[in-house]
C-alpha positions as CSV (number, residue, x, y, z in Angstrom):
1,M,119.4,95.4,109.8
2,E,121.2,94.3,106.6
3,P,122.3,90.8,107.6
4,K,118.9,90.1,109.2
5,Y,117.1,91.2,106.1
6,A,119.4,89.2,103.8
7,V,118.9,86.0,105.9
8,I,115.1,86.3,106.2
9,M,114.5,87.3,102.6
10,G,117.0,84.7,101.3
11,M,115.3,81.9,103.2
12,T,111.8,83.1,102.3
13,C,112.7,83.3,98.6
14,Y,114.2,79.8,98.8
15,I,111.0,78.4,100.3
16,H,109.0,80.2,97.6
17,R,111.2,78.9,94.7
18,I,110.9,75.3,96.0
19,Y,107.1,75.7,96.3
20,K,106.9,77.1,92.8
21,E,108.9,74.2,91.4
22,I,106.7,71.7,93.1
23,I,103.6,73.3,91.6
24,E,105.0,73.9,88.1
25,K,106.4,70.4,87.7
26,K,103.3,68.8,89.3
27,M,105.4,66.9,91.9
28,Q,102.8,67.1,94.7
29,N,102.4,63.3,94.9
30,D,106.0,62.3,93.9
31,I,108.8,61.3,96.2
32,S,110.8,64.3,94.9
33,G,107.9,66.6,95.8
34,R,107.8,65.2,99.3
35,I,111.5,65.7,99.7
36,L,111.2,69.3,98.5
37,F,108.3,69.8,100.9
38,R,110.5,68.5,103.8
39,T,113.2,70.9,102.7
40,M,110.7,73.8,102.8
41,L,109.6,72.8,106.3
42,E,113.1,72.5,107.6
43,T,114.0,75.9,106.2
44,Y,110.9,77.4,107.9
45,I,111.9,75.7,111.2
46,N,115.4,77.1,110.9
47,L,114.0,80.6,110.2
48,K,111.7,80.4,113.2
49,Y,114.5,79.2,115.5
50,I,116.8,82.0,114.3
51,M,114.1,84.6,115.0
52,Q,113.5,83.2,118.5
53,Q,117.2,83.2,119.3
54,E,117.7,86.8,118.2
55,A,117.1,88.1,121.7
56,E,119.7,85.8,123.3
57,V,122.3,85.9,120.5
58,P,122.5,89.4,119.0
59,D,124.7,88.5,116.1
60,I,122.9,85.3,115.1
61,Y,122.2,86.6,111.5
62,E,125.9,87.3,110.9
63,R,126.8,83.9,112.3
64,F,124.2,82.2,110.1
65,K,125.5,84.0,107.0
66,A,129.1,83.1,107.9
67,Y,128.2,79.5,108.4
68,G,126.5,79.5,105.0
69,N,129.6,81.0,103.3
């Protein structure tokens, strides 16, 4: 469960930090804010995909972590 937890929490915290930065720096209507929002969305899509592939690829979280390293 450790790699799964690390990947899910890491991606969730990453999304949260990006959202927090958009709000704190008032970048909602800036180009930079839109790019960060897209990054958040792409991260969410990756997370959703990994969770759906978990049944077919049992070591997907380990592979994802290895790819990131």
